[in-house]
C-alpha positions as CSV (number, residue, x, y, z in Angstrom):
1,M,71.9,110.2,112.8
2,D,72.7,113.6,113.0
3,V,73.1,115.9,110.5
4,L,76.9,116.0,110.1
5,E,76.4,112.1,109.3
6,L,73.0,113.1,107.2
7,G,76.0,115.3,105.1
8,M,78.4,113.0,104.9
9,A,76.1,110.0,103.7
10,A,74.5,112.6,101.0
11,A,78.5,113.5,100.0
12,M,79.4,109.5,99.7
13,L,75.7,108.9,97.7
14,A,76.5,111.2,94.9
15,I,79.9,110.7,93.7
16,E,80.1,110.9,90.3
17,D,82.0,107.4,89.6
18,P,82.2,105.1,92.6
19,R,84.4,103.0,90.6
20,I,87.2,105.3,90.3
21,A,90.9,103.8,91.1
22,P,91.9,104.7,94.7
23,G,94.6,106.8,95.3
24,G,97.5,107.7,98.0
25,P,99.8,105.8,99.9
26,M,97.1,102.4,100.0
27,A,96.4,102.3,96.1
28,R,99.6,100.2,95.8
29,Y,98.4,97.4,98.2
30,L,95.0,96.8,96.9
31,G,93.2,94.3,95.1
32,E,89.9,94.7,92.4
33,Q,87.5,96.9,93.5
34,L,84.7,94.4,94.9
35,T,81.5,94.6,92.4
36,E,78.0,95.3,93.8
37,A,76.8,91.7,93.1
38,E,80.1,91.1,95.4
39,V,79.5,93.5,98.3
40,A,75.6,92.9,98.0
41,G,76.8,88.8,98.8
42,A,79.1,89.7,101.3
43,V,76.5,91.8,103.8
44,D,74.1,88.9,102.9
45,Q,76.5,86.1,103.9
46,H,77.3,88.2,106.9
47,W,74.1,89.9,108.3
48,G,72.2,86.7,106.9
49,G,69.2,88.7,104.6
50,L,68.3,91.0,108.2
51,I,70.3,94.2,105.5
52,E,68.8,94.8,102.0
53,L,71.3,97.8,100.1
54,T,69.3,99.5,98.0
55,P,70.7,100.0,94.5
56,V,71.9,103.7,95.3
57,V,73.9,102.8,98.6
58,L,75.2,99.0,96.7
59,R,76.6,101.6,94.1
60,S,78.6,104.3,96.4
61,V,80.4,100.5,98.1
62,R,84.1,101.3,97.5
63,S,85.8,98.1,99.0
64,F,89.0,97.0,98.1
65,P,91.0,93.7,99.6
66,V,94.2,95.0,101.2
67,V,96.2,92.0,99.6
68,P,99.2,91.6,102.0
69,L,97.5,91.7,105.1
70,R,95.6,88.1,103.9
71,G,97.2,85.5,105.6
72,V,99.3,87.7,108.6
73,R,99.7,85.7,111.9
74,L,99.9,88.2,115.0
75,T,100.6,86.5,118.2
76,S,100.0,89.2,121.5
77,R,98.2,89.4,124.7
78,P,94.1,89.9,123.7
79,D,95.0,94.0,125.6
80,E,97.9,94.7,123.4
81,F,96.3,93.5,120.4
82,N,95.1,97.0,119.3
83,S,98.7,98.4,119.5
84,R,100.0,95.4,117.7
85,I,98.1,96.3,115.4
86,I,99.0,99.2,114.0
87,Q,102.5,98.0,114.0
88,T,101.7,94.7,111.9
89,L,100.2,97.0,109.6
90,Q,102.8,99.7,109.5
91,M,105.2,96.5,108.4
92,C,103.0,95.4,106.1
93,L,101.9,98.5,104.4
94,P,105.2,100.6,104.8
95,G,104.3,104.2,103.6
96,T,101.4,104.4,105.1
97,T,100.3,106.2,108.2
98,W,98.0,105.1,110.8
99,P,96.1,106.5,114.2
100,S,96.7,105.1,117.6
101,Y,93.9,103.3,118.5
102,G,95.6,102.9,122.3
103,D,95.2,99.3,123.8
104,R,91.2,99.7,125.5
105,G,90.6,95.6,126.3
106,T,90.0,93.6,122.8
107,R,88.7,96.0,120.9
108,G,87.8,94.2,117.2
109,L,88.5,90.2,118.5
110,V,84.4,88.4,119.4
111,G,85.6,86.6,122.7
112,K,82.8,84.6,122.6
113,Y,83.3,83.0,119.3
114,M,87.2,83.7,119.2
115,L,87.1,85.5,116.1
116,L,88.6,88.6,114.5
117,D,86.1,91.1,113.5
118,G,87.5,94.9,113.6
119,S,87.0,97.5,111.5
120,Y,89.5,100.2,111.8
121,E,90.4,104.3,111.1
122,A,92.4,104.2,108.4
123,P,93.9,106.6,105.5
124,S,91.2,108.1,103.6
125,D,91.2,108.3,99.7
126,P,93.1,111.2,98.6
127,V,91.5,110.6,94.9
128,T,87.7,110.6,96.8
129,G,87.8,112.8,99.9
130,Q,86.6,110.0,101.3
131,D,87.1,108.5,105.2
132,M,88.4,105.1,104.8
133,V,88.3,102.4,107.5
134,I,90.1,99.0,107.4
135,E,88.0,95.6,108.0
136,L,89.4,92.5,109.3
137,G,88.0,89.4,109.8
138,G,89.7,86.2,110.6
139,R,90.4,83.4,113.7
140,I,91.6,83.4,116.9
141,S,93.9,80.8,118.3
142,A,95.9,80.0,121.2
143,Q,99.2,80.7,120.8
144,D,100.6,77.5,119.6
145,G,97.3,77.1,117.1
146,S,95.6,74.9,118.8
147,P,91.5,76.3,118.9
148,I,89.7,78.3,122.1
149,P,86.8,76.5,123.0
150,L,84.2,78.4,122.4
151,G,82.8,80.4,125.3
152,G,86.5,80.2,127.2
153,R,88.5,82.5,128.0
154,F,91.0,83.9,126.8
155,P,94.2,82.6,127.0
156,E,97.8,84.9,128.0
157,L,98.9,84.8,124.4
158,V,96.7,84.8,121.6
159,T,97.8,84.1,117.4
160,V,95.1,86.6,115.1
161,T,95.0,85.3,111.5
162,V,93.5,87.6,109.5
163,E,91.0,86.0,106.7
164,Q,90.2,89.1,105.3
165,A,90.9,92.6,105.2
166,H,89.0,95.3,103.0
167,W,90.0,98.8,102.5
168,V,86.3,100.5,102.2
169,N,84.5,103.0,102.7
170,V,82.1,102.2,105.2
171,S,82.1,100.1,108.0
172,G,79.9,97.1,108.3
173,L,80.3,95.5,105.4
174,K,82.0,92.2,107.2
175,V,83.7,90.5,104.1
176,G,84.2,87.3,105.2
177,V,83.2,87.3,108.8
178,P,80.5,84.6,110.1
179,L,76.6,85.5,110.5
180,Y,77.5,85.4,115.0
181,L,75.0,86.2,117.4
């Protein structure tokens, strides 16, 4: 951890009321903030007990489900996924702006396990001033919806189904993303 990261962590941990309602263009698309118990459960489910958050860290996590993204299906070539996800975010969340992620391979797609597991820069929360990310979890199938065999190669076109989407102030929470090695 460098000094800049330490400063950002200190600011996040020192927020007076982490349960404060979010603001800005993302606010209208969000469900209820996850409770500390739900955050702890998500971390335990994904990390299989390898990580346990201290109470002060657990208290500082702000994670909100992004309701309009649940169930969204996106078909693209794997190497075009990043640009297509931007289009999908803009379509499903009108009024929000997103940085370009570029098309650098299949970042966020886990090839071996055919899962969507991505964390992407997102609009910040103007109420708290916190930088936010959007974490997406889901499954990948062939274009016709049939499963891709484990360890198989990506077909030319894949269909990505978003099962979990969270706007969160820390990455790595991985709500609903199964543990994989």
